[in-house]
C-alpha positions as CSV (number, residue, x, y, z in Angstrom):
1,X,0.0,0.0,0.0
2,X,1.4,3.4,-0.9
3,X,0.9,6.1,1.8
4,X,-1.6,8.7,0.8
5,X,-1.0,11.4,3.3
6,X,1.9,12.9,5.1
7,X,1.0,11.3,8.5
8,X,1.2,7.8,7.0
9,X,4.4,8.7,5.1
10,X,6.0,9.9,8.4
11,X,5.0,6.7,10.1
12,X,6.4,4.5,7.5
13,X,9.7,6.5,7.4
14,X,9.9,6.2,11.2
15,X,9.4,2.4,11.0
16,X,12.2,2.1,8.4
17,X,14.6,4.1,10.6
18,X,14.0,2.3,13.8
19,X,16.6,-0.4,14.4
20,X,16.7,-3.1,17.1
21,X,18.6,-6.2,17.6
22,X,16.6,-9.1,16.1
23,X,16.2,-12.4,17.8
24,X,19.5,-14.3,17.6
25,X,21.6,-11.1,17.6
26,X,24.0,-9.8,20.2
27,X,23.0,-8.2,23.4
28,X,20.6,-10.7,25.0
29,X,19.2,-9.6,28.4
30,X,19.0,-12.3,31.0
31,X,17.9,-12.7,34.6
32,X,14.5,-13.1,36.4
33,X,11.8,-11.2,34.6
34,X,14.2,-9.9,32.1
35,X,16.2,-8.0,34.7
36,X,20.0,-7.9,35.0
37,X,22.5,-8.1,32.3
38,X,23.6,-5.3,29.9
39,X,23.2,-4.5,26.3
40,X,20.2,-4.2,24.0
41,X,17.0,-6.0,24.5
42,X,16.4,-9.1,22.3
43,X,12.8,-9.5,21.1
44,X,11.2,-12.8,20.5
45,X,10.3,-13.5,16.8
46,X,6.6,-13.1,16.2
47,X,5.8,-16.7,15.2
48,X,7.9,-18.0,18.0
49,X,6.1,-15.8,20.5
50,X,2.7,-17.2,19.4
51,X,4.1,-20.8,19.6
52,X,5.4,-20.1,23.1
53,X,2.0,-18.8,24.2
54,X,0.3,-21.9,22.9
55,X,2.7,-24.2,24.6
56,X,2.2,-22.3,27.9
57,X,-1.5,-22.9,27.8
58,X,-1.1,-26.6,26.8
59,X,1.3,-27.0,29.7
60,X,-1.4,-26.2,32.3
61,X,-3.3,-29.2,33.9
62,X,-6.8,-28.9,32.5
63,X,-9.9,-28.4,34.7
64,X,-13.2,-30.1,33.9
65,X,-16.8,-29.7,35.0
66,X,-20.1,-31.3,34.2
67,X,-22.7,-28.8,33.1
68,X,-26.2,-28.7,31.5
69,X,-26.3,-28.7,27.8
70,X,-27.0,-25.0,27.4
71,X,-24.1,-24.1,29.7
72,X,-21.6,-26.1,27.6
73,X,-22.0,-24.0,24.5
74,X,-18.6,-22.7,23.4
75,X,-16.6,-25.0,25.6
76,X,-14.6,-28.1,24.7
77,X,-15.6,-31.7,25.4
78,X,-13.4,-33.1,28.1
79,X,-14.7,-36.7,27.5
80,X,-15.8,-38.5,24.3
81,X,-19.4,-38.1,23.3
82,X,-20.6,-41.7,22.9
83,X,-24.0,-42.8,21.7
84,X,-26.2,-43.7,24.6
85,X,-28.7,-45.4,22.3
86,X,-29.3,-46.3,18.7
87,X,-30.2,-43.3,16.5
88,X,-32.9,-43.5,15.5
89,X,-34.0,-45.7,18.3
90,X,-36.8,-47.3,16.3
91,X,-37.8,-47.5,12.6
92,X,-39.3,-44.1,11.7
93,X,-41.0,-42.6,8.7
94,X,-38.9,-40.1,6.7
95,X,-42.0,-38.5,5.1
96,X,-45.6,-37.7,5.5
97,X,-47.5,-40.3,3.5
98,X,-48.6,-43.9,3.8
99,X,-47.0,-47.0,5.4
100,X,-47.8,-50.0,3.2
101,X,-47.2,-53.8,3.4
102,X,-46.6,-55.8,0.3
103,X,-47.5,-54.9,-3.3
104,X,-50.4,-52.6,-4.1
105,X,-53.0,-51.6,-4.5
106,X,-53.6,-51.4,-0.8
107,X,-56.6,-51.4,1.4
108,X,-56.8,-48.3,3.6
109,X,-57.0,-49.1,7.3
110,X,-60.0,-47.4,8.9
111,X,-59.5,-44.9,11.7
112,X,-56.8,-42.5,12.4
113,X,-53.2,-42.6,11.1
114,X,-49.9,-43.1,12.9
115,X,-48.5,-39.8,14.4
116,X,-45.1,-39.0,15.8
117,X,-44.9,-39.6,19.5
118,X,-47.9,-42.0,19.5
119,X,-47.8,-45.5,21.0
120,X,-46.6,-48.5,19.0
121,X,-49.0,-48.9,16.1
122,X,-50.7,-52.2,15.2
123,X,-48.9,-54.3,12.7
124,X,-49.9,-54.1,9.0
125,X,-51.3,-57.1,7.2
126,X,-50.2,-57.9,3.6
127,X,-51.9,-55.5,1.2
128,X,-52.8,-52.9,3.9
129,X,-51.9,-49.2,4.2
130,X,-52.2,-46.7,7.0
131,X,-51.6,-42.9,6.9
132,X,-48.3,-42.0,8.7
133,X,-46.6,-38.7,9.7
134,X,-42.9,-37.8,9.5
135,X,-41.0,-39.2,12.5
136,X,-43.7,-41.7,13.5
137,X,-42.9,-45.2,14.4
138,X,-43.2,-47.7,11.5
139,X,-45.8,-50.4,12.0
140,X,-44.5,-53.9,12.2
141,X,-44.4,-55.7,8.8
142,X,-44.6,-52.4,6.8
143,X,-42.4,-52.7,3.7
144,X,-42.3,-49.1,2.5
145,X,-43.6,-45.5,3.0
146,X,-45.2,-43.8,0.0
147,X,-45.1,-40.0,0.0
148,X,-48.5,-38.3,-0.1
149,X,-47.7,-36.7,-3.4
150,X,-46.8,-40.0,-5.0
151,X,-50.1,-41.8,-4.4
152,X,-53.9,-41.4,-4.6
153,X,-56.9,-42.7,-2.8
154,X,-59.9,-44.2,-4.6
155,X,-62.6,-45.2,-2.2
156,X,-61.0,-47.5,0.4
157,X,-58.0,-48.3,-1.7
158,X,-54.6,-46.6,-2.2
159,X,-52.8,-46.6,-5.6
160,X,-49.2,-45.6,-6.2
161,X,-48.3,-43.3,-9.0
162,X,-44.8,-44.7,-9.4
163,X,-42.9,-47.9,-8.5
164,X,-42.6,-48.6,-4.8
165,X,-39.2,-49.9,-3.6
166,X,-38.9,-52.0,-0.4
167,X,-37.6,-49.8,2.5
168,X,-38.1,-46.5,0.7
169,X,-38.5,-43.4,3.0
170,X,-38.0,-45.6,6.1
171,X,-35.3,-44.5,8.5
172,X,-34.1,-47.8,10.0
173,X,-33.2,-48.1,13.6
174,X,-29.5,-47.3,14.1
175,X,-29.1,-45.7,10.7
176,X,-27.1,-42.8,12.2
177,X,-25.3,-44.7,15.0
178,X,-25.5,-47.7,17.3
179,X,-25.4,-47.5,21.1
180,X,-21.8,-47.1,22.2
181,X,-20.5,-45.6,18.9
182,X,-18.1,-42.7,19.2
183,X,-20.0,-39.6,18.1
184,X,-17.3,-37.0,18.8
185,X,-13.9,-37.2,20.4
186,X,-12.7,-35.3,23.4
187,X,-11.4,-31.9,22.4
188,X,-14.4,-31.1,20.1
189,X,-15.8,-27.6,20.4
190,X,-19.4,-27.6,21.6
191,X,-21.3,-25.8,18.9
192,X,-25.1,-25.5,18.5
193,X,-25.0,-28.6,16.2
194,X,-23.1,-30.5,18.9
195,X,-25.8,-29.5,21.5
196,X,-28.4,-30.9,19.1
197,X,-26.5,-34.1,18.6
198,X,-26.0,-34.6,22.3
199,X,-29.7,-33.9,23.0
200,X,-30.7,-36.4,20.3
201,X,-28.4,-39.0,21.8
202,X,-30.1,-38.6,25.2
203,X,-27.6,-36.3,27.1
204,X,-28.8,-33.8,29.7
205,X,-25.2,-32.8,30.7
206,X,-21.8,-32.7,29.2
207,X,-18.3,-33.0,30.7
208,X,-16.3,-30.0,29.3
209,X,-13.3,-27.8,30.0
210,X,-14.5,-24.5,31.5
211,X,-13.6,-21.3,29.8
212,X,-10.3,-19.8,31.2
213,X,-11.0,-17.0,33.7
214,X,-9.5,-13.6,32.8
215,X,-9.1,-10.5,34.9
216,X,-8.3,-7.2,33.0
217,X,-6.2,-4.6,34.7
218,X,-6.0,-1.2,32.9
219,X,-3.0,0.8,34.1
220,X,-2.5,4.5,33.8
221,X,-3.3,7.9,35.4
222,X,-4.1,9.6,32.1
223,X,-7.3,7.8,31.3
224,X,-10.8,9.2,31.3
225,X,-13.9,7.1,31.6
226,X,-16.3,9.6,30.0
227,X,-16.4,12.9,28.0
228,X,-14.0,14.4,25.6
229,X,-10.2,14.1,25.9
230,X,-8.7,17.3,27.5
231,X,-5.7,18.7,29.2
232,X,-3.4,15.8,28.5
233,X,-5.9,13.2,29.4
234,X,-7.3,10.6,26.9
235,X,-10.3,8.4,26.9
236,X,-9.9,4.8,28.1
237,X,-10.4,2.9,24.8
238,X,-9.2,-0.4,26.2
239,X,-11.7,-1.1,28.9
240,X,-14.7,-1.1,26.5
241,X,-12.8,-3.1,24.0
242,X,-10.9,-5.8,25.8
243,X,-13.7,-7.5,27.7
244,X,-15.9,-8.2,24.7
245,X,-12.9,-9.1,22.6
246,X,-11.6,-11.7,25.2
247,X,-15.1,-13.0,25.6
248,X,-15.2,-13.6,21.8
249,X,-12.0,-15.6,22.2
250,X,-13.8,-18.1,24.4
251,X,-12.7,-16.9,27.8
252,X,-14.7,-15.7,30.8
253,X,-13.9,-12.2,32.0
254,X,-14.4,-12.1,35.7
255,X,-13.6,-8.4,36.2
256,X,-12.0,-5.2,34.8
257,X,-10.2,-2.8,37.1
258,X,-8.3,0.4,36.6
259,X,-5.1,0.9,38.5
260,X,-3.1,4.1,38.8
261,X,0.6,4.6,38.1
262,X,1.3,5.5,41.8
263,X,2.7,3.1,44.5
264,X,-0.8,2.1,45.5
265,X,-1.4,1.0,41.9
266,X,1.8,-1.0,41.9
267,X,0.8,-2.6,45.2
268,X,-2.6,-3.5,43.8
269,X,-1.0,-5.0,40.7
270,X,1.3,-7.1,42.8
271,X,-1.7,-8.4,44.9
272,X,-3.5,-9.3,41.7
273,X,-0.6,-11.1,40.2
274,X,-0.1,-13.2,43.3
275,X,-3.7,-13.7,44.6
276,X,-6.1,-13.4,41.7
277,X,-8.5,-16.3,41.1
278,X,-8.1,-15.7,37.3
279,X,-6.2,-18.1,35.1
280,X,-4.9,-15.2,33.1
281,X,-4.3,-11.6,34.0
282,X,-4.3,-9.2,31.1
283,X,-2.6,-5.8,31.8
284,X,-2.5,-2.8,29.6
285,X,0.4,-0.4,29.6
286,X,3.4,-0.3,31.9
287,X,5.4,-2.9,30.0
288,X,8.2,-0.6,28.9
289,X,10.9,0.8,31.1
290,X,9.6,4.3,31.9
291,X,9.6,5.8,35.4
292,X,6.0,4.7,36.1
293,X,6.1,1.3,34.2
294,X,5.5,-1.1,37.1
295,X,4.8,-4.4,35.3
296,X,8.4,-5.7,35.1
297,X,9.3,-4.8,38.8
298,X,6.0,-6.3,40.0
299,X,6.7,-9.5,38.1
300,X,10.2,-9.7,39.6
301,X,8.8,-9.3,43.1
302,X,6.2,-12.0,42.4
303,X,8.9,-14.4,41.3
304,X,7.3,-14.7,37.9
305,X,9.0,-16.5,35.0
306,X,9.1,-14.4,31.8
307,X,8.3,-16.6,28.8
308,X,8.2,-13.7,26.3
309,X,9.7,-10.3,27.0
310,X,9.1,-8.2,23.9
311,X,8.2,-9.4,20.5
312,X,9.7,-8.4,17.1
313,X,6.3,-7.0,15.9
314,X,5.0,-3.6,15.1
315,X,2.9,-2.3,16.6
316,X,3.1,-3.9,20.1
317,X,6.7,-4.9,20.5
318,X,6.8,-4.2,24.4
319,X,4.2,-7.0,25.0
320,X,5.1,-9.8,27.4
321,X,4.0,-13.2,28.7
322,X,4.8,-14.4,32.2
323,X,4.0,-17.4,34.3
324,X,3.4,-17.3,38.1
325,X,3.1,-20.3,40.3
326,X,4.4,-23.9,40.2
327,X,1.3,-25.7,39.1
328,X,2.1,-28.7,41.3
329,X,0.1,-30.3,44.1
330,X,2.6,-28.9,46.5
331,X,2.8,-25.5,44.9
332,X,0.5,-22.7,43.8
333,X,-1.7,-22.9,40.8
334,X,-0.4,-21.6,37.5
335,X,-1.4,-18.1,36.6
336,X,-0.3,-16.4,33.4
337,X,0.1,-12.6,32.9
338,X,-0.3,-11.2,29.4
339,X,1.2,-7.7,29.4
340,X,-0.3,-5.6,26.5
341,X,1.1,-2.2,25.5
342,X,-1.0,0.8,26.3
343,X,-1.6,2.1,22.8
344,X,-4.8,0.6,21.5
345,X,-3.7,-1.0,18.2
346,X,-0.5,-2.2,19.9
347,X,-2.8,-3.8,22.5
348,X,-4.8,-5.5,19.7
349,X,-1.5,-6.8,18.3
350,X,-0.7,-8.3,21.8
351,X,-4.1,-9.9,22.0
352,X,-3.7,-11.7,18.6
353,X,0.0,-12.5,19.3
354,X,-0.1,-13.8,22.9
355,X,-3.5,-13.8,24.4
356,X,-5.4,-15.7,21.7
357,X,-3.1,-18.7,21.4
358,X,-2.7,-18.9,25.2
359,X,-6.5,-18.7,25.8
360,X,-7.3,-21.2,23.0
361,X,-4.8,-23.7,24.5
362,X,-6.2,-23.2,28.1
363,X,-9.7,-23.8,26.8
364,X,-8.6,-27.0,25.0
365,X,-9.4,-25.6,21.6
366,X,-7.3,-26.3,18.5
367,X,-5.3,-23.6,16.9
368,X,-6.9,-21.9,13.9
369,X,-5.7,-23.2,10.6
370,X,-3.2,-20.8,9.0
371,X,-4.1,-19.3,5.6
372,X,-2.9,-16.6,3.3
373,X,-4.3,-14.1,0.8
374,X,-2.6,-11.9,-1.8
375,X,-2.2,-8.4,-0.7
376,X,-3.4,-5.5,-2.9
377,X,-0.7,-2.9,-3.3
378,X,2.8,-2.7,-1.8
379,X,3.1,-2.7,2.0
380,X,6.1,-1.0,3.7
381,X,7.9,-3.1,6.2
382,X,10.2,-2.7,9.2
383,X,13.9,-3.6,8.8
384,X,13.7,-6.5,11.4
385,X,10.2,-6.8,12.8
386,X,7.0,-8.3,11.6
387,X,4.1,-5.8,11.0
388,X,0.4,-6.5,11.6
389,X,-1.7,-4.3,9.3
390,X,-5.5,-4.1,9.3
391,X,-7.1,-5.3,6.1
392,X,-10.4,-5.8,4.4
393,X,-10.9,-9.2,2.7
394,X,-12.4,-9.2,-0.7
395,X,-13.0,-12.2,-2.9
396,X,-9.5,-11.9,-4.3
397,X,-7.3,-9.7,-2.1
398,X,-6.5,-8.5,1.3
399,X,-6.8,-4.7,1.1
400,X,-4.7,-2.7,3.6
401,X,-6.4,0.0,5.5
402,X,-5.2,3.4,6.5
403,X,-4.9,4.6,10.1
404,X,-2.8,1.8,11.4
405,X,-0.6,3.7,13.8
406,X,0.0,2.1,17.3
407,X,-2.5,4.5,19.0
408,X,-5.2,4.2,16.2
409,X,-8.3,2.1,16.2
410,X,-9.9,3.5,13.1
411,X,-8.3,1.0,10.8
412,X,-9.0,-2.1,12.8
413,X,-12.5,-1.0,13.6
414,X,-13.3,-1.3,9.8
415,X,-11.1,-4.4,9.3
416,X,-11.9,-8.1,8.8
417,X,-8.4,-9.2,9.7
418,X,-4.8,-8.3,10.2
419,X,-2.2,-9.2,7.6
420,X,1.2,-10.4,8.7
421,X,3.8,-8.4,6.9
422,X,7.3,-9.8,7.0
423,X,10.4,-7.7,7.7
424,X,11.2,-5.3,4.8
425,X,7.6,-5.3,3.6
426,X,5.6,-7.1,0.9
427,X,5.0,-6.5,-2.8
428,X,1.5,-6.3,-4.4
429,X,0.2,-9.7,-5.0
430,X,2.4,-11.4,-2.4
431,X,0.7,-14.0,-0.2
432,X,0.5,-12.9,3.4
433,X,-0.7,-14.8,6.4
434,X,-4.1,-13.6,7.6
435,X,-5.3,-13.3,11.2
436,X,-9.1,-13.2,11.3
437,X,-10.7,-10.9,13.8
438,X,-13.0,-12.9,16.1
439,X,-16.2,-11.1,15.1
440,X,-15.4,-11.5,11.4
441,X,-14.6,-15.2,11.7
442,X,-17.6,-16.2,13.8
443,X,-15.8,-16.1,17.1
444,X,-17.0,-18.3,19.9
445,X,-20.6,-19.3,20.7
446,X,-20.8,-17.2,23.8
């Protein structure tokens, strides 16, 4: 994409001028929570960071619970779904029409027909017909069902308008499955169709993995909760966005809190990191090395293990992923911290890079299949880092959108996905990996 205004041109020039040591270069920083050591910070490669987040989630011992069908929607089966009975459990009519025995014409049985849900009907004698409804039990000795539109009555007799085949329009017992058959394996996502299958198979409850619990901590003294930005203060764009976004990723948001940049805010952050009942804490801001950036010091004090400390991606390179707790019977439960940058689009980058693969793994959900699309127009790149650029998806191309600066949401609000632009950029027509946004790709059934 060629920049069309001076602001975008300035951004792209700045990206091209910024240099950092790529992963594998000199100047690694070591020590707990990334502290200690000297030299430049070494960022984790973008794909490696996503893989690390997925492995972190897969490494946590899964929890399970048994819930009513409706409560299982959007969760993952923790046990196989086996057939509790034959489906169908008796021979049924596939159509409204007539159940007949033997060759025609047939004598019409006097009285009412056979309805779905009625008691077992009387057997048919050879040459007899009885009216039957879709889903009704087939009378014993019936040889076929004739659709209403394929036959005619003449007095007390029934005539077929076309040849009748033995077994036609009869759903035999066990056609879909036999009792004990595996319907779905453990790890299957519970969709509305799965709920229907489970109900048809006789289930009232399912054993599933509960959604991972997430607490959101929005850091910063400069944030307003209402009104227009003024006097150096800006509206909090992350609190309204993160909860619904994380919910669409299949997690349960148990709370959203705002913490200041003062010592009281740092103390509250430490308490949350060490005592929260959430499986994942998502923080915003404070992940850099400024005078009021408390996330790294708090993680050091909590004894956290930094799994990812900076990612070679723009926007969002200061993001991090940390693990707190031993996760053993003798130790504390495992809790993860996803530190998002404070700029809104940079926070979105962190959600897609670290939070989504972590939460999918914790929920027991498979990773999304990777796919690509050709980009329309040239896309500038960073010398070392991956770029995530909002795009619209057409039938043929991924079309980059403007307003993709770290603090901008205008582009992603209009987007279907983010395109993964490799270092040094992409040429028009080049295939780029596409990251669907959860609302554009269907998201989770919650």
